[in-house]
C-alpha positions as CSV (number, residue, x, y, z in Angstrom):
1,X,0.0,0.0,0.0
2,X,1.3,3.5,-0.8
3,X,0.3,7.0,0.0
4,X,-2.4,8.3,-2.5
5,X,-1.9,12.1,-2.1
6,X,0.4,14.4,-0.1
7,X,-2.6,16.4,1.2
8,X,-0.4,18.6,3.4
9,X,1.4,19.8,0.3
10,X,-1.7,20.0,-1.9
11,X,-4.0,21.9,0.5
12,X,-1.6,23.5,3.1
13,X,-4.3,25.9,4.3
14,X,-6.6,23.0,5.3
15,X,-3.7,21.2,6.9
16,X,-2.7,24.3,8.8
17,X,-6.2,24.8,10.1
18,X,-6.3,21.3,11.6
19,X,-2.8,21.8,13.0
20,X,-4.0,25.1,14.6
21,X,-6.6,23.1,16.6
22,X,-3.8,20.6,17.5
23,X,-1.8,23.5,19.0
24,X,-4.7,24.7,21.0
25,X,-5.4,21.1,22.3
26,X,-1.8,20.6,23.3
27,X,-2.2,23.3,25.9
28,X,-5.9,22.8,26.7
29,X,-7.4,21.9,30.1
30,X,-6.8,18.1,29.6
31,X,-3.6,16.4,30.8
32,X,-1.3,15.0,28.1
33,X,-1.5,11.3,29.2
34,X,-5.3,11.5,28.9
35,X,-5.2,13.2,25.6
36,X,-3.0,10.6,24.1
37,X,-5.1,7.7,25.4
38,X,-8.2,9.3,23.9
39,X,-6.4,10.0,20.5
40,X,-5.1,6.4,20.5
41,X,-8.5,4.9,21.2
42,X,-10.2,7.0,18.5
43,X,-7.5,5.9,16.1
44,X,-8.0,2.3,17.0
45,X,-11.7,2.5,16.4
46,X,-11.1,4.2,13.0
47,X,-8.2,1.9,12.1
48,X,-5.7,4.7,11.3
49,X,-2.3,3.1,11.3
50,X,-0.4,6.4,11.0
51,X,-2.2,7.9,14.1
52,X,-1.8,4.6,16.0
53,X,1.9,4.8,15.6
54,X,2.1,8.5,16.4
55,X,-0.1,8.6,19.5
56,X,1.2,5.4,21.1
57,X,4.7,6.8,20.8
58,X,3.6,10.1,22.3
59,X,1.7,8.3,25.1
60,X,4.9,6.4,26.1
61,X,6.9,9.6,26.0
62,X,4.6,11.2,28.6
63,X,4.7,8.2,30.9
64,X,1.5,6.3,30.0
65,X,2.2,2.7,31.2
66,X,2.6,0.1,28.5
67,X,-0.1,-2.0,30.1
68,X,-2.6,0.8,29.5
69,X,-1.6,1.0,25.9
70,X,-1.7,-2.8,25.5
71,X,-5.1,-3.1,27.0
72,X,-6.7,0.0,25.5
73,X,-9.2,-1.9,23.3
74,X,-10.5,-3.6,26.5
75,X,-10.4,-0.5,28.7
76,X,-13.9,-1.1,30.0
77,X,-12.9,-4.4,31.5
78,X,-9.5,-3.5,32.9
79,X,-9.3,-2.3,36.5
80,X,-6.2,-0.1,36.1
81,X,-7.7,2.9,34.3
82,X,-8.8,5.8,36.5
83,X,-12.5,6.8,36.6
84,X,-11.6,9.9,34.7
85,X,-9.8,7.9,32.0
86,X,-12.7,5.5,31.8
87,X,-15.1,8.4,31.4
88,X,-13.0,10.0,28.7
89,X,-12.7,6.7,26.8
90,X,-16.5,6.2,27.1
91,X,-17.1,9.7,25.6
92,X,-14.5,9.1,22.9
93,X,-16.2,5.9,21.8
94,X,-19.7,7.5,21.8
95,X,-18.6,10.6,19.9
96,X,-16.5,8.7,17.4
97,X,-19.5,6.3,16.8
98,X,-22.0,9.2,16.7
99,X,-23.8,7.7,13.7
100,X,-24.8,4.6,15.7
101,X,-26.7,6.2,18.5
102,X,-26.1,10.0,18.6
103,X,-24.2,10.0,22.0
104,X,-26.9,8.8,24.4
105,X,-28.0,10.9,27.4
106,X,-26.9,8.0,29.6
107,X,-23.3,8.3,28.3
108,X,-23.4,12.1,28.9
109,X,-24.7,11.5,32.5
110,X,-21.9,9.0,33.2
111,X,-19.2,11.2,31.8
112,X,-20.4,14.6,33.2
113,X,-19.2,14.2,36.9
114,X,-15.6,13.7,35.8
115,X,-15.1,16.9,33.8
116,X,-15.7,20.6,34.1
117,X,-17.6,22.3,31.3
118,X,-14.3,23.5,29.7
119,X,-12.7,20.0,30.0
120,X,-15.7,18.3,28.4
121,X,-15.7,20.9,25.6
122,X,-12.0,20.4,25.1
123,X,-12.4,16.6,25.2
124,X,-15.1,16.8,22.5
125,X,-12.9,19.0,20.3
126,X,-10.0,16.6,20.8
127,X,-12.2,13.7,19.7
128,X,-13.6,15.6,16.7
129,X,-10.1,16.7,15.7
130,X,-8.7,13.2,16.0
131,X,-11.6,11.8,13.9
132,X,-10.9,14.5,11.2
133,X,-7.2,13.6,11.1
134,X,-8.0,9.9,11.0
135,X,-10.4,10.3,8.0
136,X,-7.9,12.4,6.1
137,X,-4.9,10.0,6.8
138,X,-6.9,6.9,6.1
139,X,-8.4,8.3,2.8
140,X,-5.0,9.2,1.4
141,X,-3.2,6.2,3.0
142,X,-0.8,8.2,5.2
143,X,1.6,5.6,6.6
144,X,4.1,5.7,9.4
145,X,7.8,5.3,8.8
146,X,9.6,2.4,10.4
147,X,11.5,3.3,13.5
């Protein structure tokens, strides 16, 4: 499989716009380990190999334990994720799969106690941004380099 288009070169304005949101999110109200777990889980759901490589590497760099990375697809059964992490991952899955059930009220009610208004808004923009990057990277077959 090879890359279909170099989208960053072809439409640099669009690429810069998504990158601007990345810059905001890098300094938002959410802690880095949580951000990378969420980005990684969204990328797992969407099957974006470029983003899986990128965000797993970033998560390790900020100290996310390897066990959490290894077990992320089964986060809802593992006991070593914090309640805040579990809430963020629940929200990430519901927002990513929005076409299935439109983010149910029960999910919102379960997530709400773990985040301030600003944090929940930041979390939702993080998820939306990750979904956007996944869709672009998958569509044009953006692939990671071997390390």
